[in-house]
N, C-alpha and C positions, 0 to 999 in steps of 0.2 A: 503493498499500500503508498508506502514512499511516508517523509516525514513532512513537516506541512509549514511553511512561516506564518507569525498573525502579527497583523499591523494595524492599532488602533480594530477600527471594525472588518480589516480588511485581510485575507487569510490570500495565504499562494501557497501553491502545490502544483502533484500535478496529477494527472486524470482524475480534475476533479468532472470534467465532463463522464461520464455520468455520474457520478461517484455522490454530488452530493443532490443528487436526482434524488434518490432512492436513499439518503438521507433523509430530506420532506415527504418523503412520499413513508417513508416509517415512522417519523414524528405526529404525521398530519394523522398517520391508524390509530396509534395512543393517544389521540388528543379528541377524536371524532364522536361523539354520543350519535347516535342513528340507529334504527329499528331496521334500516333497511341493509339490504345486501351488499357488499361491498367488493369487489375484487381489485386488490391490487398484487398488477404485475412489473414483475425486472424483466426488462425484454431484452436478446438479446442483436447484436448483428442491424441494428440501426443504422449506422454509416455505408455498411452495405447494401442500405436494400427494405431494409425494418422489417427482414423476416419475422423474427421475433413476435413483433406485430402483431404479421397478418395473425398469424400463426393462433398468438391467443383472440385475438377478436372476433378471428367465424368462426374457436370454438366453446367462447364464453357467450357470443350474442349481445354482448351488454348495450343497456338501456343510453348511454352516456358514459363518455369516455374523455381522461381531463391527463391528460400525459405534459410533463413537470421532465423539462432539460433547460440547461445553456444559453443561452444568446448571446452572439459578441454585442461589443459596444463600441463608439463611436465617438467614445471620451477624450482618447488619446491619440496626440501630432499624426502617426502617421496612421489609424484606421480605420478605415471602407467610412467615411457618412450618413451615420442614420442618427438618429432620437431614446436610446436606451443609451444611461449613465449607470453607472455604478453609487450609490447608496440612495435613489429616486425611488425605488420601490419593483416587486414586480413585472412583469412581462407579462401581458396579454395580448397571446398572436392575434395578428391581423389575418395577417400572411406573411406566405416564404414560397419558395420553389413547389411544394406539394400539398398547399393546401391554401385556399382558402376559408377562413375561416368565417359559417354562419354568422349573419347578422343576428336571431336573436340569443347566438347564445356569448354572443359576443358583448351583445346588453345585460345580460344575466351578468356577467360574467362581474362586469364595468363594474353593475350595481350595488353586490354582493359586497364587491371591495366599499363604493362608496357609505352603503353606509355602517360597513364595519367599519372606521377611518383607517383602512389597512394604505397605506400607500402604494399605487401600478400607472408605471409604466404604455403606450402603445407603442406592439413589437410590430413593423416591416418589417423584412429580411429578404433581402433581395436574392440570395444563393441558400442551397441546400434545405434541408425539410426535418421535420421530424415525425416521432408516431404518429402523429396521427391524423399524417396525407396515409398510412393505411389505412387507420382504424376505420374515418371514416366513409371510407368505401365497403369497406367489407360486409357482406349479403345484400341488406339490405341498404344501408347505409346509416352511420352510425352518429348522431350529434359530439361533435369533438368540440375541442379548447384545447389549449397549451397555457401554460404557466411556467414565462423565461425569465431564469436567475443569470440577468444581465453578466456578463464574465469577458475579461479582458486573457487577452493571447490565448484565446482556445486554440488543442489543440497544438497546444506546446508544456515543456515540460517547467513550468511557470503559473500556471494560469491563476487567473486572481480574482476575488469575488469581495461583497458586501455580506461583513450579519446582516446588517440590518434590510437586506435585499431575499434572505435566506429566511430571516422572520419571517415577513410582509408574505412570501411562496409558504410557508406552512401553516400563514392564519388563515388566508384567501382559500386557501386549500380544505382544511377544516369546515371556516367558512359552508363553500362551497358543498364538499359533498352534505353537512348537515340541513344544507336546505335545495338538494339537487330534485325534489320534485314542481320546489316554482320554476320549474322551466318546460 
């Protein structure tokens, strides 16, 4: 797994993509109070064709899917221009190369975040995709969204994230899971 460096609210480590997503899902599972059946899936091969997500979505036939993944930031001098920054909250995906999030799902996620005072940012990723890109096409279609963790230097040995964004992601995932019937 490797060591990490903590600098104020920032964590620097290798392979945060997507160890941090696993951590967020596990923390949300511990904190969620729901009478609904919840399935948490930790997939494989997202980077090479979302293979694990495809098979899991087909087998589980979910009513709703929320993926948790990292996303690039645009807040360093040589970064690709985008509006996501460290420390400003969890990203709610608008679109990426694999999907356009349903307006109904986006509105619901933003409404729950706003009502719970959870900071969030809109994410538009011009390249790449996430497991939701495969899940939303499964069987007859699955309403799907993505919570994105702003991360600098993705796919490098020194990825960097902000603990405040992680906590925002956990809080929003818990709130969404507890209010999933509203969608």
